[in-house]
CHARMM internal coordinates of N, CA and C (Angstrom, degrees):
IC EDIT
DIST 1 N 1 CA 1.3904
DIST 1 CA 1 C 1.4973
ANGL 1 N 1 CA 1 C 113.05
DIST 1 C 2 N 1.2851
ANGL 1 CA 1 C 2 N 118.27
DIHE 1 N 1 CA 1 C 2 N 133.92
DIST 2 N 2 CA 1.4746
ANGL 1 C 2 N 2 CA 121.21
DIHE 1 CA 1 C 2 N 2 CA -179.28
DIST 2 CA 2 C 1.5272
ANGL 2 N 2 CA 2 C 108.09
DIHE 1 C 2 N 2 CA 2 C -93.37
DIST 2 C 3 N 1.3424
ANGL 2 CA 2 C 3 N 116.21
DIHE 2 N 2 CA 2 C 3 N 123.52
DIST 3 N 3 CA 1.4324
ANGL 2 C 3 N 3 CA 121.38
DIHE 2 CA 2 C 3 N 3 CA 176.22
DIST 3 CA 3 C 1.5095
ANGL 3 N 3 CA 3 C 120.21
DIHE 2 C 3 N 3 CA 3 C -90.41
DIST 3 C 4 N 1.3471
ANGL 3 CA 3 C 4 N 113.67
DIHE 3 N 3 CA 3 C 4 N -18.65
DIST 4 N 4 CA 1.4299
ANGL 3 C 4 N 4 CA 121.51
DIHE 3 CA 3 C 4 N 4 CA -176.68
DIST 4 CA 4 C 1.4688
ANGL 4 N 4 CA 4 C 110.50
DIHE 3 C 4 N 4 CA 4 C -88.54
DIST 4 C 5 N 1.3526
ANGL 4 CA 4 C 5 N 117.65
DIHE 4 N 4 CA 4 C 5 N 112.14
DIST 5 N 5 CA 1.4710
ANGL 4 C 5 N 5 CA 121.96
DIHE 4 CA 4 C 5 N 5 CA -176.05
DIST 5 CA 5 C 1.5395
ANGL 5 N 5 CA 5 C 113.53
DIHE 4 C 5 N 5 CA 5 C -60.22
DIST 5 C 6 N 1.3573
ANGL 5 CA 5 C 6 N 117.41
DIHE 5 N 5 CA 5 C 6 N -37.41
DIST 6 N 6 CA 1.4397
ANGL 5 C 6 N 6 CA 119.43
DIHE 5 CA 5 C 6 N 6 CA 178.36
DIST 6 CA 6 C 1.4896
ANGL 6 N 6 CA 6 C 110.03
DIHE 5 C 6 N 6 CA 6 C -68.52
DIST 6 C 7 N 1.2407
ANGL 6 CA 6 C 7 N 119.87
DIHE 6 N 6 CA 6 C 7 N -44.83
DIST 7 N 7 CA 1.4761
ANGL 6 C 7 N 7 CA 119.83
DIHE 6 CA 6 C 7 N 7 CA 178.17
DIST 7 CA 7 C 1.5390
ANGL 7 N 7 CA 7 C 112.22
DIHE 6 C 7 N 7 CA 7 C -61.40
DIST 7 C 8 N 1.2961
ANGL 7 CA 7 C 8 N 116.55
DIHE 7 N 7 CA 7 C 8 N -39.28
DIST 8 N 8 CA 1.5698
ANGL 7 C 8 N 8 CA 118.56
DIHE 7 CA 7 C 8 N 8 CA -179.85
DIST 8 CA 8 C 1.4764
ANGL 8 N 8 CA 8 C 105.79
DIHE 7 C 8 N 8 CA 8 C -72.12
DIST 8 C 9 N 1.3228
ANGL 8 CA 8 C 9 N 121.60
DIHE 8 N 8 CA 8 C 9 N -39.39
DIST 9 N 9 CA 1.5015
ANGL 8 C 9 N 9 CA 118.32
DIHE 8 CA 8 C 9 N 9 CA 177.97
DIST 9 CA 9 C 1.4969
ANGL 9 N 9 CA 9 C 114.06
DIHE 8 C 9 N 9 CA 9 C -58.95
DIST 9 C 10 N 1.2497
ANGL 9 CA 9 C 10 N 114.23
DIHE 9 N 9 CA 9 C 10 N -46.13
DIST 10 N 10 CA 1.5006
ANGL 9 C 10 N 10 CA 118.60
DIHE 9 CA 9 C 10 N 10 CA -176.57
DIST 10 CA 10 C 1.5891
ANGL 10 N 10 CA 10 C 111.13
DIHE 9 C 10 N 10 CA 10 C -66.34
DIST 10 C 11 N 1.3716
ANGL 10 CA 10 C 11 N 108.23
DIHE 10 N 10 CA 10 C 11 N -42.93
DIST 11 N 11 CA 1.5765
ANGL 10 C 11 N 11 CA 111.22
DIHE 10 CA 10 C 11 N 11 CA 177.49
DIST 11 CA 11 C 1.4913
ANGL 11 N 11 CA 11 C 109.60
DIHE 10 C 11 N 11 CA 11 C -60.27
DIST 11 C 12 N 1.3425
ANGL 11 CA 11 C 12 N 118.91
DIHE 11 N 11 CA 11 C 12 N -47.93
DIST 12 N 12 CA 1.3834
ANGL 11 C 12 N 12 CA 120.52
DIHE 11 CA 11 C 12 N 12 CA -175.34
DIST 12 CA 12 C 1.5391
ANGL 12 N 12 CA 12 C 113.08
DIHE 11 C 12 N 12 CA 12 C -62.50
DIST 12 C 13 N 1.3177
ANGL 12 CA 12 C 13 N 115.31
DIHE 12 N 12 CA 12 C 13 N -45.76
DIST 13 N 13 CA 1.4740
ANGL 12 C 13 N 13 CA 117.58
DIHE 12 CA 12 C 13 N 13 CA -179.01
DIST 13 CA 13 C 1.5032
ANGL 13 N 13 CA 13 C 110.17
DIHE 12 C 13 N 13 CA 13 C -64.08
DIST 13 C 14 N 1.2689
ANGL 13 CA 13 C 14 N 117.77
DIHE 13 N 13 CA 13 C 14 N -41.75
DIST 14 N 14 CA 1.4910
ANGL 13 C 14 N 14 CA 121.74
DIHE 13 CA 13 C 14 N 14 CA -179.17
DIST 14 CA 14 C 1.5138
ANGL 14 N 14 CA 14 C 108.54
DIHE 13 C 14 N 14 CA 14 C -58.80
DIST 14 C 15 N 1.3451
ANGL 14 CA 14 C 15 N 116.85
DIHE 14 N 14 CA 14 C 15 N -43.92
DIST 15 N 15 CA 1.4299
ANGL 14 C 15 N 15 CA 117.88
DIHE 14 CA 14 C 15 N 15 CA 178.65
DIST 15 CA 15 C 1.4333
ANGL 15 N 15 CA 15 C 117.22
DIHE 14 C 15 N 15 CA 15 C -66.17
DIST 15 C 16 N 1.4033
ANGL 15 CA 15 C 16 N 114.36
DIHE 15 N 15 CA 15 C 16 N -38.24
DIST 16 N 16 CA 1.4712
ANGL 15 C 16 N 16 CA 123.54
DIHE 15 CA 15 C 16 N 16 CA 175.58
DIST 16 CA 16 C 1.5527
ANGL 16 N 16 CA 16 C 111.60
DIHE 15 C 16 N 16 CA 16 C -55.93
DIST 16 C 17 N 1.2611
ANGL 16 CA 16 C 17 N 113.90
DIHE 16 N 16 CA 16 C 17 N -39.68
DIST 17 N 17 CA 1.4534
ANGL 16 C 17 N 17 CA 120.44
DIHE 16 CA 16 C 17 N 17 CA 178.87
DIST 17 CA 17 C 1.4875
ANGL 17 N 17 CA 17 C 115.13
DIHE 16 C 17 N 17 CA 17 C -86.07
DIST 17 C 18 N 1.3543
ANGL 17 CA 17 C 18 N 114.98
DIHE 17 N 17 CA 17 C 18 N 0.36
DIST 18 N 18 CA 1.4841
ANGL 17 C 18 N 18 CA 126.28
DIHE 17 CA 17 C 18 N 18 CA 175.48
DIST 18 CA 18 C 1.5791
ANGL 18 N 18 CA 18 C 109.89
DIHE 17 C 18 N 18 CA 18 C 59.99
DIST 18 C 19 N 1.4004
ANGL 18 CA 18 C 19 N 114.07
DIHE 18 N 18 CA 18 C 19 N 41.72
DIST 19 N 19 CA 1.4185
ANGL 18 C 19 N 19 CA 117.20
DIHE 18 CA 18 C 19 N 19 CA 179.76
DIST 19 CA 19 C 1.6327
ANGL 19 N 19 CA 19 C 107.93
DIHE 18 C 19 N 19 CA 19 C -102.40
DIST 19 C 20 N 1.2916
ANGL 19 CA 19 C 20 N 110.77
DIHE 19 N 19 CA 19 C 20 N 146.97
DIST 20 N 20 CA 1.5270
ANGL 19 C 20 N 20 CA 110.83
DIHE 19 CA 19 C 20 N 20 CA 175.32
DIST 20 CA 20 C 1.5349
ANGL 20 N 20 CA 20 C 102.80
DIHE 19 C 20 N 20 CA 20 C -87.75
DIST 20 C 21 N 1.3758
ANGL 20 CA 20 C 21 N 116.96
DIHE 20 N 20 CA 20 C 21 N 173.15
DIST 21 N 21 CA 1.3766
ANGL 20 C 21 N 21 CA 121.63
DIHE 20 CA 20 C 21 N 21 CA 177.64
DIST 21 CA 21 C 1.5409
ANGL 21 N 21 CA 21 C 111.32
DIHE 20 C 21 N 21 CA 21 C -61.24
DIST 21 C 22 N 1.4399
ANGL 21 CA 21 C 22 N 115.43
DIHE 21 N 21 CA 21 C 22 N -40.90
DIST 22 N 22 CA 1.4789
ANGL 21 C 22 N 22 CA 111.75
DIHE 21 CA 21 C 22 N 22 CA -177.71
DIST 22 CA 22 C 1.5611
ANGL 22 N 22 CA 22 C 110.34
DIHE 21 C 22 N 22 CA 22 C -71.90
DIST 22 C 23 N 1.3337
ANGL 22 CA 22 C 23 N 120.24
DIHE 22 N 22 CA 22 C 23 N -26.98
DIST 23 N 23 CA 1.4803
ANGL 22 C 23 N 23 CA 123.01
DIHE 22 CA 22 C 23 N 23 CA 177.73
DIST 23 CA 23 C 1.5376
ANGL 23 N 23 CA 23 C 104.91
DIHE 22 C 23 N 23 CA 23 C -66.52
DIST 23 C 24 N 1.3028
ANGL 23 CA 23 C 24 N 119.89
DIHE 23 N 23 CA 23 C 24 N -48.90
DIST 24 N 24 CA 1.4706
ANGL 23 C 24 N 24 CA 121.64
DIHE 23 CA 23 C 24 N 24 CA 179.88
DIST 24 CA 24 C 1.4956
ANGL 24 N 24 CA 24 C 112.35
DIHE 23 C 24 N 24 CA 24 C -56.27
DIST 24 C 25 N 1.3026
ANGL 24 CA 24 C 25 N 115.66
DIHE 24 N 24 CA 24 C 25 N -48.86
DIST 25 N 25 CA 1.4892
ANGL 24 C 25 N 25 CA 122.21
DIHE 24 CA 24 C 25 N 25 CA -179.07
DIST 25 CA 25 C 1.5876
ANGL 25 N 25 CA 25 C 107.60
DIHE 24 C 25 N 25 CA 25 C -56.09
DIST 25 C 26 N 1.3298
ANGL 25 CA 25 C 26 N 116.02
DIHE 25 N 25 CA 25 C 26 N -51.21
DIST 26 N 26 CA 1.4801
ANGL 25 C 26 N 26 CA 119.52
DIHE 25 CA 25 C 26 N 26 CA -178.83
DIST 26 CA 26 C 1.5419
ANGL 26 N 26 CA 26 C 109.97
DIHE 25 C 26 N 26 CA 26 C -58.25
DIST 26 C 27 N 1.2928
ANGL 26 CA 26 C 27 N 118.99
DIHE 26 N 26 CA 26 C 27 N -51.86
DIST 27 N 27 CA 1.4492
ANGL 26 C 27 N 27 CA 123.53
DIHE 26 CA 26 C 27 N 27 CA -179.30
DIST 27 CA 27 C 1.4889
ANGL 27 N 27 CA 27 C 112.39
DIHE 26 C 27 N 27 CA 27 C -59.29
DIST 27 C 28 N 1.2499
ANGL 27 CA 27 C 28 N 121.83
DIHE 27 N 27 CA 27 C 28 N -35.08
DIST 28 N 28 CA 1.4899
ANGL 27 C 28 N 28 CA 127.37
DIHE 27 CA 27 C 28 N 28 CA -175.12
DIST 28 CA 28 C 1.5837
ANGL 28 N 28 CA 28 C 111.65
DIHE 27 C 28 N 28 CA 28 C -89.31
DIST 28 C 29 N 1.3786
ANGL 28 CA 28 C 29 N 114.59
DIHE 28 N 28 CA 28 C 29 N -15.82
DIST 29 N 29 CA 1.4625
ANGL 28 C 29 N 29 CA 121.13
DIHE 28 CA 28 C 29 N 29 CA -178.02
DIST 29 CA 29 C 1.5135
ANGL 29 N 29 CA 29 C 112.26
DIHE 28 C 29 N 29 CA 29 C 73.71
DIST 29 C 30 N 1.3216
ANGL 29 CA 29 C 30 N 113.60
DIHE 29 N 29 CA 29 C 30 N 30.51
DIST 30 N 30 CA 1.4869
ANGL 29 C 30 N 30 CA 113.52
DIHE 29 CA 29 C 30 N 30 CA 177.57
DIST 30 CA 30 C 1.6125
ANGL 30 N 30 CA 30 C 106.00
DIHE 29 C 30 N 30 CA 30 C -123.11
DIST 30 C 31 N 1.2602
ANGL 30 CA 30 C 31 N 117.01
DIHE 30 N 30 CA 30 C 31 N 172.17
DIST 31 N 31 CA 1.4887
ANGL 30 C 31 N 31 CA 122.46
DIHE 30 CA 30 C 31 N 31 CA 178.01
DIST 31 CA 31 C 1.5236
ANGL 31 N 31 CA 31 C 112.99
DIHE 30 C 31 N 31 CA 31 C -74.87
DIST 31 C 32 N 1.3653
ANGL 31 CA 31 C 32 N 111.25
DIHE 31 N 31 CA 31 C 32 N 155.32
DIST 32 N 32 CA 1.4212
ANGL 31 C 32 N 32 CA 118.54
DIHE 31 CA 31 C 32 N 32 CA 175.00
DIST 32 CA 32 C 1.5370
ANGL 32 N 32 CA 32 C 111.08
DIHE 31 C 32 N 32 CA 32 C -62.01
DIST 32 C 33 N 1.2654
ANGL 32 CA 32 C 33 N 117.99
DIHE 32 N 32 CA 32 C 33 N -40.22
DIST 33 N 33 CA 1.4908
ANGL 32 C 33 N 33 CA 123.22
DIHE 32 CA 32 C 33 N 33 CA -179.72
DIST 33 CA 33 C 1.5545
ANGL 33 N 33 CA 33 C 107.80
DIHE 32 C 33 N 33 CA 33 C -58.79
DIST 33 C 34 N 1.3607
ANGL 33 CA 33 C 34 N 115.97
DIHE 33 N 33 CA 33 C 34 N -43.49
DIST 34 N 34 CA 1.5104
ANGL 33 C 34 N 34 CA 120.39
DIHE 33 CA 33 C 34 N 34 CA 179.08
DIST 34 CA 34 C 1.5031
ANGL 34 N 34 CA 34 C 110.49
DIHE 33 C 34 N 34 CA 34 C -59.32
DIST 34 C 35 N 1.3377
ANGL 34 CA 34 C 35 N 118.95
DIHE 34 N 34 CA 34 C 35 N -42.71
DIST 35 N 35 CA 1.4285
ANGL 34 C 35 N 35 CA 120.33
DIHE 34 CA 34 C 35 N 35 CA -179.50
DIST 35 CA 35 C 1.4705
ANGL 35 N 35 CA 35 C 110.80
DIHE 34 C 35 N 35 CA 35 C -66.56
DIST 35 C 36 N 1.2865
ANGL 35 CA 35 C 36 N 118.58
DIHE 35 N 35 CA 35 C 36 N -40.78
DIST 36 N 36 CA 1.4393
ANGL 35 C 36 N 36 CA 118.95
DIHE 35 CA 35 C 36 N 36 CA 179.68
DIST 36 CA 36 C 1.5197
ANGL 36 N 36 CA 36 C 111.18
DIHE 35 C 36 N 36 CA 36 C -65.63
DIST 36 C 37 N 1.3586
ANGL 36 CA 36 C 37 N 115.16
DIHE 36 N 36 CA 36 C 37 N -40.68
DIST 37 N 37 CA 1.4930
ANGL 36 C 37 N 37 CA 114.05
DIHE 36 CA 36 C 37 N 37 CA -178.92
DIST 37 CA 37 C 1.4980
ANGL 37 N 37 CA 37 C 110.10
DIHE 36 C 37 N 37 CA 37 C -68.21
DIST 37 C 38 N 1.2679
ANGL 37 CA 37 C 38 N 117.17
DIHE 37 N 37 CA 37 C 38 N -38.56
DIST 38 N 38 CA 1.4874
ANGL 37 C 38 N 38 CA 121.57
DIHE 37 CA 37 C 38 N 38 CA 175.92
DIST 38 CA 38 C 1.5475
ANGL 38 N 38 CA 38 C 112.10
DIHE 37 C 38 N 38 CA 38 C -57.30
DIST 38 C 39 N 1.2672
ANGL 38 CA 38 C 39 N 116.47
DIHE 38 N 38 CA 38 C 39 N -48.21
DIST 39 N 39 CA 1.4545
ANGL 38 C 39 N 39 CA 121.33
DIHE 38 CA 38 C 39 N 39 CA 178.81
DIST 39 CA 39 C 1.5553
ANGL 39 N 39 CA 39 C 112.33
DIHE 38 C 39 N 39 CA 39 C -68.28
DIST 39 C 40 N 1.2731
ANGL 39 CA 39 C 40 N 117.38
DIHE 39 N 39 CA 39 C 40 N -22.68
DIST 40 N 40 CA 1.4981
ANGL 39 C 40 N 40 CA 120.43
DIHE 39 CA 39 C 40 N 40 CA 179.31
DIST 40 CA 40 C 1.5727
ANGL 40 N 40 CA 40 C 111.89
DIHE 39 C 40 N 40 CA 40 C -90.47
DIST 40 C 41 N 1.3595
ANGL 40 CA 40 C 41 N 113.32
DIHE 40 N 40 CA 40 C 41 N 0.29
DIST 41 N 41 CA 1.4457
ANGL 40 C 41 N 41 CA 117.99
DIHE 40 CA 40 C 41 N 41 CA 179.33
DIST 41 CA 41 C 1.5544
ANGL 41 N 41 CA 41 C 117.34
DIHE 40 C 41 N 41 CA 41 C 80.60
DIST 41 C 42 N 1.2744
ANGL 41 CA 41 C 42 N 120.03
DIHE 41 N 41 CA 41 C 42 N 22.67
DIST 42 N 42 CA 1.4080
ANGL 41 C 42 N 42 CA 118.70
DIHE 41 CA 41 C 42 N 42 CA -178.39
DIST 42 CA 42 C 1.5695
ANGL 42 N 42 CA 42 C 109.58
DIHE 41 C 42 N 42 CA 42 C -55.70
DIST 42 C 43 N 1.3263
ANGL 42 CA 42 C 43 N 111.98
DIHE 42 N 42 CA 42 C 43 N 139.01
DIST 43 N 43 CA 1.4780
ANGL 42 C 43 N 43 CA 116.64
DIHE 42 CA 42 C 43 N 43 CA -169.16
DIST 43 CA 43 C 1.5932
ANGL 43 N 43 CA 43 C 111.89
DIHE 42 C 43 N 43 CA 43 C -84.08
DIST 43 C 44 N 1.3024
ANGL 43 CA 43 C 44 N 118.94
DIHE 43 N 43 CA 43 C 44 N -13.03
DIST 44 N 44 CA 1.4585
ANGL 43 C 44 N 44 CA 118.25
DIHE 43 CA 43 C 44 N 44 CA 176.19
DIST 44 CA 44 C 1.5350
ANGL 44 N 44 CA 44 C 108.04
DIHE 43 C 44 N 44 CA 44 C -125.66
DIST 44 C 45 N 1.2984
ANGL 44 CA 44 C 45 N 113.24
DIHE 44 N 44 CA 44 C 45 N 111.45
DIST 45 N 45 CA 1.4089
ANGL 44 C 45 N 45 CA 120.31
DIHE 44 CA 44 C 45 N 45 CA 179.97
DIST 45 CA 45 C 1.6110
ANGL 45 N 45 CA 45 C 107.77
DIHE 44 C 45 N 45 CA 45 C -140.01
DIST 45 C 46 N 1.3090
ANGL 45 CA 45 C 46 N 111.94
DIHE 45 N 45 CA 45 C 46 N 155.12
DIST 46 N 46 CA 1.5003
ANGL 45 C 46 N 46 CA 117.09
DIHE 45 CA 45 C 46 N 46 CA -177.76
DIST 46 CA 46 C 1.5534
ANGL 46 N 46 CA 46 C 110.13
DIHE 45 C 46 N 46 CA 46 C -76.92
DIST 46 C 47 N 1.3260
ANGL 46 CA 46 C 47 N 112.82
DIHE 46 N 46 CA 46 C 47 N 124.17
DIST 47 N 47 CA 1.5167
ANGL 46 C 47 N 47 CA 116.39
DIHE 46 CA 46 C 47 N 47 CA -175.09
DIST 47 CA 47 C 1.4785
ANGL 47 N 47 CA 47 C 111.03
DIHE 46 C 47 N 47 CA 47 C -61.35
DIST 47 C 48 N 1.3175
ANGL 47 CA 47 C 48 N 120.77
DIHE 47 N 47 CA 47 C 48 N -40.84
DIST 48 N 48 CA 1.4912
ANGL 47 C 48 N 48 CA 119.77
DIHE 47 CA 47 C 48 N 48 CA -179.70
DIST 48 CA 48 C 1.5847
ANGL 48 N 48 CA 48 C 111.33
DIHE 47 C 48 N 48 CA 48 C -58.27
DIST 48 C 49 N 1.3612
ANGL 48 CA 48 C 49 N 115.09
DIHE 48 N 48 CA 48 C 49 N -39.16
DIST 49 N 49 CA 1.4452
ANGL 48 C 49 N 49 CA 114.92
DIHE 48 CA 48 C 49 N 49 CA -179.78
DIST 49 CA 49 C 1.5766
ANGL 49 N 49 CA 49 C 110.83
DIHE 48 C 49 N 49 CA 49 C -73.84
DIST 49 C 50 N 1.3518
ANGL 49 CA 49 C 50 N 118.14
DIHE 49 N 49 CA 49 C 50 N -33.66
DIST 50 N 50 CA 1.4161
ANGL 49 C 50 N 50 CA 121.00
DIHE 49 CA 49 C 50 N 50 CA 174.76
DIST 50 CA 50 C 1.4890
ANGL 50 N 50 CA 50 C 109.90
DIHE 49 C 50 N 50 CA 50 C -58.28
DIST 50 C 51 N 1.3006
ANGL 50 CA 50 C 51 N 115.93
DIHE 50 N 50 CA 50 C 51 N -45.84
DIST 51 N 51 CA 1.4534
ANGL 50 C 51 N 51 CA 119.17
DIHE 50 CA 50 C 51 N 51 CA -178.27
DIST 51 CA 51 C 1.5071
ANGL 51 N 51 CA 51 C 112.49
DIHE 50 C 51 N 51 CA 51 C -71.04
DIST 51 C 52 N 1.3433
ANGL 51 CA 51 C 52 N 119.98
DIHE 51 N 51 CA 51 C 52 N -25.58
DIST 52 N 52 CA 1.4143
ANGL 51 C 52 N 52 CA 123.13
DIHE 51 CA 51 C 52 N 52 CA 176.84
DIST 52 CA 52 C 1.5387
ANGL 52 N 52 CA 52 C 108.86
DIHE 51 C 52 N 52 CA 52 C -64.25
DIST 52 C 53 N 1.3765
ANGL 52 CA 52 C 53 N 114.95
DIHE 52 N 52 CA 52 C 53 N -40.51
DIST 53 N 53 CA 1.4629
ANGL 52 C 53 N 53 CA 120.72
DIHE 52 CA 52 C 53 N 53 CA -179.83
DIST 53 CA 53 C 1.6009
ANGL 53 N 53 CA 53 C 106.87
DIHE 52 C 53 N 53 CA 53 C -70.70
DIST 53 C 54 N 1.3096
ANGL 53 CA 53 C 54 N 113.76
DIHE 53 N 53 CA 53 C 54 N -51.48
DIST 54 N 54 CA 1.4778
ANGL 53 C 54 N 54 CA 116.78
DIHE 53 CA 53 C 54 N 54 CA -177.11
DIST 54 CA 54 C 1.5083
ANGL 54 N 54 CA 54 C 116.25
DIHE 53 C 54 N 54 CA 54 C -56.66
DIST 54 C 55 N 1.4028
ANGL 54 CA 54 C 55 N 114.92
DIHE 54 N 54 CA 54 C 55 N -30.44
DIST 55 N 55 CA 1.4509
ANGL 54 C 55 N 55 CA 119.17
DIHE 54 CA 54 C 55 N 55 CA -175.64
DIST 55 CA 55 C 1.5428
ANGL 55 N 55 CA 55 C 109.87
DIHE 54 C 55 N 55 CA 55 C -67.91
DIST 55 C 56 N 1.3255
ANGL 55 CA 55 C 56 N 116.12
DIHE 55 N 55 CA 55 C 56 N -24.34
DIST 56 N 56 CA 1.5022
ANGL 55 C 56 N 56 CA 118.64
DIHE 55 CA 55 C 56 N 56 CA 177.40
DIST 56 CA 56 C 1.5881
ANGL 56 N 56 CA 56 C 107.95
DIHE 55 C 56 N 56 CA 56 C -66.98
DIST 56 C 57 N 1.3337
ANGL 56 CA 56 C 57 N 116.50
DIHE 56 N 56 CA 56 C 57 N -21.18
DIST 57 N 57 CA 1.4570
ANGL 56 C 57 N 57 CA 118.45
DIHE 56 CA 56 C 57 N 57 CA -178.36
DIST 57 CA 57 C 1.4932
ANGL 57 N 57 CA 57 C 112.95
DIHE 56 C 57 N 57 CA 57 C -108.54
DIST 57 C 58 N 1.4224
ANGL 57 CA 57 C 58 N 114.91
DIHE 57 N 57 CA 57 C 58 N 12.96
DIST 58 N 58 CA 1.4263
ANGL 57 C 58 N 58 CA 121.52
DIHE 57 CA 57 C 58 N 58 CA 175.69
DIST 58 CA 58 C 1.5813
ANGL 58 N 58 CA 58 C 109.96
DIHE 57 C 58 N 58 CA 58 C 73.83
DIST 58 C 59 N 1.3245
ANGL 58 CA 58 C 59 N 118.69
DIHE 58 N 58 CA 58 C 59 N 30.59
DIST 59 N 59 CA 1.4633
ANGL 58 C 59 N 59 CA 122.17
DIHE 58 CA 58 C 59 N 59 CA 179.33
DIST 59 CA 59 C 1.5248
ANGL 59 N 59 CA 59 C 109.40
DIHE 58 C 59 N 59 CA 59 C -135.07
DIST 59 C 60 N 1.3374
ANGL 59 CA 59 C 60 N 114.64
DIHE 59 N 59 CA 59 C 60 N 166.41
DIST 60 N 60 CA 1.4280
ANGL 59 C 60 N 60 CA 121.13
DIHE 59 CA 59 C 60 N 60 CA 173.55
DIST 60 CA 60 C 1.6114
ANGL 60 N 60 CA 60 C 108.62
DIHE 59 C 60 N 60 CA 60 C -151.75
DIST 60 C 61 N 1.3469
ANGL 60 CA 60 C 61 N 112.75
DIHE 60 N 60 CA 60 C 61 N 161.49
DIST 61 N 61 CA 1.4712
ANGL 60 C 61 N 61 CA 116.16
DIHE 60 CA 60 C 61 N 61 CA -179.11
DIST 61 CA 61 C 1.4873
ANGL 61 N 61 CA 61 C 110.57
DIHE 60 C 61 N 61 CA 61 C -75.22
DIST 61 C 62 N 1.3266
ANGL 61 CA 61 C 62 N 123.05
DIHE 61 N 61 CA 61 C 62 N 139.76
DIST 62 N 62 CA 1.3637
ANGL 61 C 62 N 62 CA 124.96
DIHE 61 CA 61 C 62 N 62 CA 179.82
DIST 62 CA 62 C 1.5753
ANGL 62 N 62 CA 62 C 108.59
DIHE 61 C 62 N 62 CA 62 C -152.12
DIST 62 C 63 N 1.3647
ANGL 62 CA 62 C 63 N 111.74
DIHE 62 N 62 CA 62 C 63 N 167.45
DIST 63 N 63 CA 1.4836
ANGL 62 C 63 N 63 CA 116.21
DIHE 62 CA 62 C 63 N 63 CA -177.59
DIST 63 CA 63 C 1.5597
ANGL 63 N 63 CA 63 C 108.74
DIHE 62 C 63 N 63 CA 63 C -66.89
DIST 63 C 64 N 1.3119
ANGL 63 CA 63 C 64 N 111.81
DIHE 63 N 63 CA 63 C 64 N 137.91
DIST 64 N 64 CA 1.4758
ANGL 63 C 64 N 64 CA 121.68
DIHE 63 CA 63 C 64 N 64 CA 177.34
DIST 64 CA 64 C 1.4947
ANGL 64 N 64 CA 64 C 108.57
DIHE 63 C 64 N 64 CA 64 C -129.13
DIST 64 C 65 N 1.3579
ANGL 64 CA 64 C 65 N 116.82
DIHE 64 N 64 CA 64 C 65 N 131.58
DIST 65 N 65 CA 1.4679
ANGL 64 C 65 N 65 CA 118.64
DIHE 64 CA 64 C 65 N 65 CA 179.80
DIST 65 CA 65 C 1.5389
ANGL 65 N 65 CA 65 C 111.13
DIHE 64 C 65 N 65 CA 65 C -64.49
DIST 65 C 66 N 1.3423
ANGL 65 CA 65 C 66 N 112.35
DIHE 65 N 65 CA 65 C 66 N 140.62
DIST 66 N 66 CA 1.4824
ANGL 65 C 66 N 66 CA 118.80
DIHE 65 CA 65 C 66 N 66 CA 175.24
DIST 66 CA 66 C 1.5268
ANGL 66 N 66 CA 66 C 105.36
DIHE 65 C 66 N 66 CA 66 C -100.70
DIST 66 C 67 N 1.2913
ANGL 66 CA 66 C 67 N 115.53
DIHE 66 N 66 CA 66 C 67 N 120.97
DIST 67 N 67 CA 1.4871
ANGL 66 C 67 N 67 CA 120.51
DIHE 66 CA 66 C 67 N 67 CA -178.94
DIST 67 CA 67 C 1.5360
ANGL 67 N 67 CA 67 C 115.87
DIHE 66 C 67 N 67 CA 67 C -66.00
DIST 67 C 68 N 1.3370
ANGL 67 CA 67 C 68 N 113.59
DIHE 67 N 67 CA 67 C 68 N -30.24
DIST 68 N 68 CA 1.4720
ANGL 67 C 68 N 68 CA 117.32
DIHE 67 CA 67 C 68 N 68 CA -176.22
DIST 68 CA 68 C 1.5245
ANGL 68 N 68 CA 68 C 113.35
DIHE 67 C 68 N 68 CA 68 C -81.64
DIST 68 C 69 N 1.3557
ANGL 68 CA 68 C 69 N 120.00
DIHE 68 N 68 CA 68 C 69 N -7.71
DIST 69 N 69 CA 1.4026
ANGL 68 C 69 N 69 CA 121.90
DIHE 68 CA 68 C 69 N 69 CA 176.33
DIST 69 CA 69 C 1.4863
ANGL 69 N 69 CA 69 C 114.56
DIHE 68 C 69 N 69 CA 69 C -98.73
DIST 69 C 70 N 1.3414
ANGL 69 CA 69 C 70 N 118.87
DIHE 69 N 69 CA 69 C 70 N 135.40
DIST 70 N 70 CA 1.4376
ANGL 69 C 70 N 70 CA 119.60
DIHE 69 CA 69 C 70 N 70 CA 175.07
DIST 70 CA 70 C 1.4075
ANGL 70 N 70 CA 70 C 114.47
DIHE 69 C 70 N 70 CA 70 C -67.88
DIST 70 C 71 N 1.3954
ANGL 70 CA 70 C 71 N 119.74
DIHE 70 N 70 CA 70 C 71 N 142.08
DIST 71 N 71 CA 1.4816
ANGL 70 C 71 N 71 CA 121.56
DIHE 70 CA 70 C 71 N 71 CA 178.02
DIST 71 CA 71 C 1.5647
ANGL 71 N 71 CA 71 C 110.82
DIHE 70 C 71 N 71 CA 71 C -69.96
DIST 71 C 72 N 1.3433
ANGL 71 CA 71 C 72 N 117.01
DIHE 71 N 71 CA 71 C 72 N 144.23
DIST 72 N 72 CA 1.4000
ANGL 71 C 72 N 72 CA 119.88
DIHE 71 CA 71 C 72 N 72 CA 177.43
DIST 72 CA 72 C 1.5091
ANGL 72 N 72 CA 72 C 111.20
DIHE 71 C 72 N 72 CA 72 C -67.94
DIST 72 C 73 N 1.3228
ANGL 72 CA 72 C 73 N 118.69
DIHE 72 N 72 CA 72 C 73 N 143.50
DIST 73 N 73 CA 1.4163
ANGL 72 C 73 N 73 CA 122.98
DIHE 72 CA 72 C 73 N 73 CA -177.69
DIST 73 CA 73 C 1.5430
ANGL 73 N 73 CA 73 C 112.90
DIHE 72 C 73 N 73 CA 73 C -87.96
END
COOR INIT
IC SEED 1 N 1 CA 1 C
IC BUILD
């Protein structure tokens, strides 16, 4: 079971487009190792490379509210 929503999203979209990991890496201009680490949920990834992959799916990384944190006053 994959717990990382970003990893799950990328893997699902890649499969929907019938792309292999090497194909996705080539189209996004990132390395194959990066795609593998992204899909495995690595916790430290370069944001510019994540966005390069997400742009292929019409998305980008952005701020998301965290429900467990109190809002600053």
